[in-house]
BALOBA-1460 file (C-alpha; in Angstrom, 3 decimals):
// residues 89
<rec num="1" residu="m" x="58.229" y="-96.771" z="137.338"/>
<rec num="2" residu="t" x="56.807" y="-97.800" z="133.967"/>
<rec num="3" residu="p" x="54.395" y="-95.528" z="132.124"/>
<rec num="4" residu="p" x="50.798" y="-96.681" z="131.792"/>
<rec num="5" residu="p" x="49.938" y="-98.464" z="128.529"/>
<rec num="6" residu="y" x="48.397" y="-96.431" z="125.726"/>
<rec num="7" residu="y" x="44.741" y="-96.852" z="124.917"/>
<rec num="8" residu="g" x="44.152" y="-100.047" z="122.949"/>
<rec num="9" residu="q" x="47.592" y="-101.494" z="123.629"/>
<rec num="10" residu="q" x="47.667" y="-105.093" z="124.833"/>
<rec num="11" residu="p" x="49.557" y="-105.820" z="128.041"/>
<rec num="12" residu="p" x="52.522" y="-108.177" z="127.627"/>
<rec num="13" residu="a" x="51.828" y="-111.869" z="128.168"/>
<rec num="14" residu="a" x="52.824" y="-113.384" z="131.486"/>
<rec num="15" residu="p" x="56.114" y="-115.314" z="131.233"/>
<rec num="16" residu="g" x="54.497" y="-118.715" z="131.850"/>
<rec num="17" residu="n" x="51.486" y="-118.050" z="129.624"/>
<rec num="18" residu="d" x="52.922" y="-117.634" z="126.122"/>
<rec num="19" residu="k" x="50.497" y="-119.563" z="123.941"/>
<rec num="20" residu="v" x="51.916" y="-118.078" z="120.726"/>
<rec num="21" residu="t" x="55.226" y="-119.867" z="121.244"/>
<rec num="22" residu="l" x="53.553" y="-123.043" z="122.482"/>
<rec num="23" residu="w" x="51.245" y="-123.335" z="119.456"/>
<rec num="24" residu="g" x="54.062" y="-122.360" z="117.102"/>
<rec num="25" residu="v" x="56.500" y="-124.976" z="118.394"/>
<rec num="26" residu="l" x="53.807" y="-127.661" z="118.375"/>
<rec num="27" residu="g" x="52.941" y="-126.634" z="114.818"/>
<rec num="28" residu="i" x="56.538" y="-127.038" z="113.671"/>
<rec num="29" residu="v" x="56.914" y="-130.414" z="115.386"/>
<rec num="30" residu="f" x="53.682" y="-131.771" z="113.943"/>
<rec num="31" residu="a" x="54.462" y="-130.319" z="110.507"/>
<rec num="32" residu="f" x="57.109" y="-133.022" z="110.144"/>
<rec num="33" residu="c" x="55.083" y="-136.025" z="111.289"/>
<rec num="34" residu="c" x="51.369" y="-135.171" z="111.051"/>
<rec num="35" residu="w" x="50.812" y="-132.158" z="108.827"/>
<rec num="36" residu="p" x="47.056" y="-131.703" z="109.513"/>
<rec num="37" residu="l" x="47.834" y="-131.127" z="113.191"/>
<rec num="38" residu="g" x="50.677" y="-128.844" z="112.125"/>
<rec num="39" residu="i" x="48.181" y="-126.696" z="110.214"/>
<rec num="40" residu="v" x="45.833" y="-126.575" z="113.212"/>
<rec num="41" residu="f" x="48.595" y="-125.512" z="115.611"/>
<rec num="42" residu="g" x="49.970" y="-123.031" z="113.069"/>
<rec num="43" residu="v" x="46.569" y="-121.384" z="112.736"/>
<rec num="44" residu="l" x="46.176" y="-121.312" z="116.532"/>
<rec num="45" residu="s" x="49.592" y="-119.653" z="116.817"/>
<rec num="46" residu="l" x="48.700" y="-117.105" z="114.142"/>
<rec num="47" residu="l" x="45.366" y="-116.221" z="115.761"/>
<rec num="48" residu="e" x="46.878" y="-115.977" z="119.250"/>
<rec num="49" residu="a" x="49.705" y="-113.765" z="117.955"/>
<rec num="50" residu="r" x="47.200" y="-111.380" z="116.373"/>
<rec num="51" residu="k" x="45.142" y="-111.392" z="119.569"/>
<rec num="52" residu="v" x="48.036" y="-110.387" z="121.847"/>
<rec num="53" residu="g" x="49.922" y="-108.283" z="119.308"/>
<rec num="54" residu="k" x="53.015" y="-110.484" z="118.920"/>
<rec num="55" residu="q" x="54.896" y="-111.449" z="115.770"/>
<rec num="56" residu="p" x="53.539" y="-114.713" z="114.238"/>
<rec num="57" residu="t" x="56.977" y="-115.905" z="113.125"/>
<rec num="58" residu="l" x="56.590" y="-119.497" z="114.338"/>
<rec num="59" residu="a" x="53.225" y="-119.789" z="112.590"/>
<rec num="60" residu="y" x="54.852" y="-118.717" z="109.319"/>
<rec num="61" residu="v" x="57.690" y="-121.210" z="109.852"/>
<rec num="62" residu="t" x="55.089" y="-123.942" z="110.414"/>
<rec num="63" residu="f" x="53.315" y="-123.115" z="107.156"/>
<rec num="64" residu="g" x="56.644" y="-122.968" z="105.324"/>
<rec num="65" residu="v" x="57.703" y="-126.407" z="106.578"/>
<rec num="66" residu="i" x="54.339" y="-127.884" z="105.566"/>
<rec num="67" residu="v" x="54.521" y="-126.368" z="102.081"/>
<rec num="68" residu="l" x="58.127" y="-127.503" z="101.642"/>
<rec num="69" residu="a" x="57.258" y="-131.051" z="102.740"/>
<rec num="70" residu="l" x="54.274" y="-131.069" z="100.374"/>
<rec num="71" residu="i" x="56.456" y="-129.973" z="97.443"/>
<rec num="72" residu="v" x="59.072" y="-132.624" z="98.260"/>
<rec num="73" residu="n" x="56.361" y="-135.302" z="98.473"/>
<rec num="74" residu="i" x="54.906" y="-134.246" z="95.118"/>
<rec num="75" residu="i" x="58.345" y="-134.393" z="93.498"/>
<rec num="76" residu="l" x="59.086" y="-137.796" z="95.037"/>
<rec num="77" residu="a" x="55.703" y="-139.149" z="93.951"/>
<rec num="78" residu="a" x="56.097" y="-137.780" z="90.416"/>
<rec num="79" residu="t" x="59.531" y="-139.339" z="89.974"/>
<rec num="80" residu="g" x="58.520" y="-142.664" z="91.491"/>
<rec num="81" residu="a" x="61.042" y="-142.340" z="94.305"/>
<rec num="82" residu="l" x="58.297" y="-142.229" z="96.926"/>
<rec num="83" residu="g" x="57.228" y="-145.771" z="96.061"/>
<rec num="84" residu="d" x="60.845" y="-146.943" z="96.384"/>
<rec num="85" residu="i" x="61.162" y="-145.314" z="99.804"/>
<rec num="86" residu="m" x="57.894" y="-146.802" z="101.015"/>
<rec num="87" residu="s" x="58.697" y="-150.343" z="99.788"/>
<rec num="88" residu="n" x="62.124" y="-150.359" z="101.489"/>
<rec num="89" residu="s" x="60.669" y="-149.504" z="104.903"/>
């Protein structure tokens, strides 16, 4: 028999209802191809994690991927390599 939850403690999410993971994975996927949607899903994952008391690891990974992609794009644009990549496509 499990002890009752303490006052103020959130009950664990149902196995099929884990929105933190769903938003986090969608955020990571969209961070590679459509970064504005990646930001939206990352924020949703972060807010949902705070709401249910889970770790927002996937939200942080989403933000890290977006920042890394932004830095790479800035470097490629500054060196002129981005124009070469775009013209060869």
